[in-house]
C-alpha positions in Angstrom: 5.3 -17.8 11.3 2.1 -16.6 9.5 3.5 -17.7 6.1 4.5 -21.1 7.4 1.2 -21.8 8.9 -0.8 -20.5 5.9 1.1 -21.7 2.9 3.2 -24.7 4.0 0.8 -26.6 6.3 3.6 -26.7 8.9 3.1 -29.3 11.7 2.4 -27.3 14.9 2.8 -30.5 16.9 6.4 -31.4 15.8 8.8 -32.1 18.6 12.4 -30.8 18.8 15.2 -33.0 19.9 14.4 -32.0 23.5 10.7 -33.0 23.1 9.7 -29.3 22.9 6.7 -28.3 20.9 6.3 -24.9 19.2 3.5 -23.9 21.6 5.6 -24.7 24.6 8.6 -22.7 23.3 6.4 -19.7 22.5 4.8 -19.8 26.0 8.2 -20.2 27.7 9.6 -17.2 25.9 6.5 -15.0 26.2 5.8 -14.7 22.5 2.1 -13.7 22.9 1.4 -13.2 19.2 2.9 -16.5 18.2 1.0 -18.3 20.9 -2.2 -16.7 19.5 -1.3 -17.9 16.0 -0.5 -21.4 17.1 -3.8 -21.6 19.1 -5.8 -20.3 16.1 -4.2 -23.0 13.9 -5.5 -25.7 16.2 -2.4 -26.9 18.1 -2.8 -29.0 21.2 -2.5 -26.5 24.1 -2.4 -29.4 26.7 0.5 -31.3 25.1 3.2 -31.4 27.9 6.9 -31.1 27.9 8.8 -33.8 29.7 7.7 -34.2 33.4 4.2 -33.2 32.4 5.0 -29.4 32.3 2.3 -28.0 30.1 2.3 -24.7 28.2 -0.1 -23.3 30.8 2.1 -24.3 33.7 5.3 -22.7 32.2 3.3 -19.5 31.4 2.1 -19.3 35.0 5.6 -19.8 36.3 6.9 -17.0 34.0 4.0 -14.6 34.8 2.7 -14.1 31.3 -0.9 -13.0 32.0 -2.0 -12.5 28.4 -0.7 -15.9 27.3 -2.5 -17.6 30.3 -5.7 -16.0 29.2 -5.3 -17.2 25.6 -4.5 -20.8 26.8 -7.5 -21.0 29.2 -9.9 -19.7 26.5 -8.4 -22.4 24.2 -9.3 -25.2 26.6 -6.1 -25.6 28.6 -6.5 -27.9 31.7 -6.2 -25.6 34.7 -5.7 -28.3 37.4 -3.1 -30.4 35.6 -0.4 -31.6 37.9 3.3 -32.2 37.0 4.6 -35.7 36.7 7.5 -35.3 39.2 5.4 -33.7 41.8 1.6 -34.1 41.7 1.2 -31.2 44.2 2.5 -28.7 41.7 -0.1 -27.2 39.3 -0.4 -23.9 37.4 -2.3 -22.3 40.3 0.4 -23.2 42.7 3.1 -21.8 40.5 1.3 -18.5 40.0 0.5 -18.3 43.7 4.1 -18.7 45.0 5.3 -16.1 42.5 2.7 -13.6 43.7 1.0 -13.3 40.3 -2.4 -12.2 41.5 -3.9 -11.5 38.1 -3.0 -15.0 36.8 -4.4 -16.6 40.0 -7.7 -14.8 39.3 -7.8 -16.0 35.7 -7.1 -19.6 36.8 -9.7 -19.6 39.5 -12.2 -18.1 37.1 -11.3 -20.9 34.7 -12.0 -23.6 37.2 -8.9 -23.8 39.3 -9.3 -25.6 42.6 -8.3 -23.3 45.5 -8.5 -26.2 48.0 -6.4 -28.7 46.1 -3.5 -30.2 48.1 -0.2 -28.6 47.0 2.1 -29.8 49.7 2.8 -32.6 52.1 0.3 -33.3 54.9 -2.6 -31.6 53.2 -1.3 -28.1 52.6 -3.4 -26.0 50.3 -2.7 -22.7 48.5 -4.0 -20.8 51.4 -1.3 -22.3 53.6 1.4 -21.4 51.1 0.2 -17.8 50.6 -0.1 -17.4 54.4 3.3 -18.7 55.0 4.9 -16.4 52.4 2.9 -13.4 53.7 1.2 -12.7 50.4 -1.5 -10.5 51.7 -3.6 -9.8 48.5 -3.2 -13.4 47.5 -4.6 -14.6 50.8 -7.5 -12.1 50.5 -8.4 -13.4 47.0 -8.1 -17.0 47.9 -10.4 -16.6 50.9 -12.9 -14.6 48.8 -12.8 -17.5 46.3 -13.7 -20.1 48.8 -10.4 -21.3 50.3 -11.0 -23.2 53.6 -9.8 -21.1 56.5 -10.2 -23.9 59.1 -8.4 -26.5 57.1 -5.6 -28.2 59.0 -2.6 -30.3 57.9 -1.8 -33.8 59.2 0.4 -32.2 62.0 -2.3 -29.8 63.1 -1.1 -26.6 61.5 -3.6 -24.0 60.1 -3.2 -21.0 57.7 -3.3 -18.6 60.7 -0.5 -20.6 62.4 1.6 -20.4 59.2 1.1 -16.7 59.1 2.1 -16.4 62.8 5.3 -18.4 62.1 6.4 -15.7 59.7 5.1 -12.8 61.7 2.7 -11.7 58.9 0.4 -9.3 60.7 -1.7 -8.2 57.7 -2.3 -11.8 56.7 -3.3 -12.7 60.2 -5.8 -9.9 60.3 -7.5 -11.1 57.1 -7.7 -14.7 58.4 -9.0 -13.6 61.8 -11.6 -11.3 60.2 -12.9 -14.3 58.3 -13.3 -16.4 61.4 -9.9 -18.2 61.9 -9.7 -20.0 65.2 -7.6 -18.2 67.8 -7.5 -20.5 70.8 -7.6 -24.0 69.5 -4.6 -26.0 70.6 -3.5 -28.3 67.8 -2.0 -31.6 69.1 1.1 -31.7 67.0 4.3 -33.6 67.7 5.4 -30.5 69.7 3.0 -30.8 72.6 0.4 -28.7 70.9 0.7 -25.2 69.6 -1.6 -22.3 68.9 -1.3 -18.9 67.1 -0.5 -16.7 70.2 2.1 -19.2 71.5 3.9 -19.1 68.1 3.9 -15.3 68.0 5.3 -15.1 71.5 7.9 -17.7 70.9 9.3 -15.6 68.0 8.8 -12.3 69.7 6.5 -10.8 67.1 5.2 -8.0 69.3 2.8 -6.4 66.8 1.3 -9.7 66.0 0.9 -10.6 69.7 -0.9 -7.3 70.1 -3.3 -8.0 67.3 -4.0 -11.6 68.5 -4.7 -10.4 72.0 -6.9 -7.5 70.8 -8.9 -10.0 68.6 -9.6 -12.3 71.6 -6.7 -14.7 72.0 -6.7 -16.2 75.5 -3.3 -15.4 77.1 -3.7 -18.3 79.5 -4.2 -21.1 77.0 -1.4 -23.7 77.5 0.2 -26.4 75.5 0.0 -30.1 76.5 3.1 -29.8 78.6 1.7 -26.7 80.5 3.8 -24.1 78.7 1.9 -20.8 78.2 2.6 -17.8 76.0 4.0 -16.0 79.1 6.4 -18.9 79.8 7.8 -19.0 76.2 8.0 -15.2 76.0 10.0 -15.2 79.2 12.2 -18.1 78.2 13.0 -16.4 74.9 13.5 -13.0 76.6 10.9 -11.1 74.7 10.1 -8.3 77.2 7.6 -6.4 75.1 5.6 -9.6 74.6 5.7 -10.3 78.4 4.4 -6.8 79.0 1.5 -7.2 76.5 0.5 -10.6 77.9 0.4 -9.3 81.5 -1.6 -6.3 80.3 -4.2 -8.6 78.8 -4.5 -10.7 82.0 -1.9 -13.4 81.7 -1.5 -15.4 84.9 1.9 -14.7 86.4 1.9 -17.5 89.0 1.2 -21.0 87.9 -1.5 -22.8 89.8 -0.1 -24.8 92.8 -2.3 -27.7 91.6 -0.5 -27.7 88.3 1.5 -30.8 87.5 3.5 -29.1 84.8 7.3 -29.9 85.0 8.1 -26.4 83.8 9.5 -23.7 86.1 7.5 -20.7 87.0 8.1 -17.7 84.6 9.9 -15.7 87.4 12.3 -18.6 88.0 12.9 -18.8 84.2 13.7 -15.1 84.1 16.1 -15.5 87.0 17.9 -18.4 85.4 18.2 -16.3 82.2 19.6 -13.5 84.3 17.0 -11.2 82.7 16.5 -8.5 85.3 14.0 -6.5 83.3 11.6 -9.4 82.8 12.0 -10.5 86.4 11.2 -7.0 87.5 8.1 -6.9 85.3 6.9 -10.2 86.7 7.5 -9.2 90.3 5.8 -5.9 89.9 2.8 -7.7 88.3 2.4 -10.0 91.3 4.9 -12.7 90.7 5.5 -14.9 93.7 9.1 -14.1 94.9 9.1 -17.3 96.9 8.1 -19.6 94.1 10.2 -22.7 93.4 11.8 -24.1 90.2 11.8 -27.9 89.5 14.8 -28.4 91.8 13.2 -26.5 94.7 15.3 -23.3 94.3 13.6 -19.9 94.8 14.3 -16.8 92.7 16.5 -15.6 95.6 18.5 -18.8 95.5 19.0 -18.6 91.8 20.0 -14.9 91.9 22.4 -15.6 94.7 24.0 -18.6 93.0 24.5 -16.7 89.8 25.8 -13.4 91.3 22.9 -11.2 90.2 23.3 -8.4 92.8 20.7 -6.1 91.3 18.1 -8.8 91.2 18.9 -9.9 94.8 18.3 -6.3 95.9 15.0 -6.3 94.1 13.8 -9.6 95.6 14.7 -8.4 99.1 12.8 -5.2 98.5 9.8 -7.4 97.7 10.3 -9.4 100.9 11.7 -12.6 99.5 12.3 -15.2 102.2 15.9 -15.5 103.3 15.6 -18.2 105.9 16.9 -21.8 105.8 14.8 -24.5 104.2 15.8 -27.9 105.7 13.7 -29.9 103.2 15.8 -28.8 100.3 19.0 -30.3 99.0 22.1 -29.3 100.9 23.2 -26.6 98.3 19.8 -25.0 98.6 19.6 -24.9 102.4 20.2 -21.2 102.4 20.7 -18.5 99.7 24.1 -17.8 101.3 25.4 -21.3 100.5 27.7 -20.7 97.5 26.6 -23.3 94.9 27.5 -23.1 92.1 30.7 -21.2 92.9 30.5 -17.4 92.3 33.2 -14.8 92.3 34.4 -14.0 95.9 33.7 -10.3 95.6 30.1 -11.0 94.5 29.7 -13.6 97.2 30.9 -11.2 99.9 28.6 -8.5 98.6 25.6 -10.8 98.6 26.5 -12.1 102.1 26.5 -8.6 103.5 23.1 -8.0 102.0 21.7 -11.1 103.5 23.2 -10.7 106.9 21.8 -7.2 107.2 18.4 -8.6 106.1 18.2 -11.5 108.6 20.8 -10.6 111.2 22.7 -13.8 110.5 26.4 -14.4 110.9 27.9 -15.6 107.6 30.5 -17.6 109.4 27.8 -19.7 111.0 25.8 -20.2 107.8 24.9 -23.8 107.0 27.6 -25.4 104.7 
């Protein structure tokens, strides 16, 4: 290579049949010494391969730190975008691969840490947060990445970290001032970091968010709270944490939310442990779901003997409710059908509780 360059005046810009230049091939294969020779001979370091993939871009993708340094010093354009996807640039490629040293070189060389690299306005910080790249997130934030930036659908870097359960990333973002309790009005009735963590059952992350000041009683636009979604998705540890930090177990009677109370949700799920936790934390054993059924009705209809016993111990009402649909007039009314043995066992428990004769029960 040295001989060709020195004694034959070889053309360093010649294309191969695939439109590949010598500098591009050397960068792709990681031939640092050859890249250095080509650069010193004056070749164009910004001449792209097809689709506008530059020597710097392919070097970042491959993780060749020394070559990236040589190219930047030779004047390579750091923020060049590829033709087929204008959101892809050298900084993006290095970031998603986790090449921290290359990211530092690119930023030092003028790389834009807040450039859009995805649909809806996502930046590198969104990508690094989503992938759980802790050190990358730290460096991007230190280099001026916008923590409070949001995408067109209302997502934030902290929300992206919460979706993946990345505790360390969340801690960094929170320590730098990321918003904890802002409800972003997305197509999904609005979401916020704690809600996302509870939805997926990331107990450690829920604990961190609550310790850092997340409000356990913030709700989505449809009235759904972290406690509701944790109950619905059967995440007992998250339910315990939320209650420990002051989550309201009983929805306000003035609430117009179409959602069932958490205790009714737990009963519908046949989740005895969560139902027990909610009851022991002050859950209203006589609350009603959207159809007017109480926890006792639900437990009876679904044959949950252990839960029935618990509700009776906490003095759930057993009487008849004439304002309800016929199948809800009394917990003894067997709808939907349950096994005869369970039905008889439940009937005995109720008759001993209210001194009623099952033969005379309404229905």
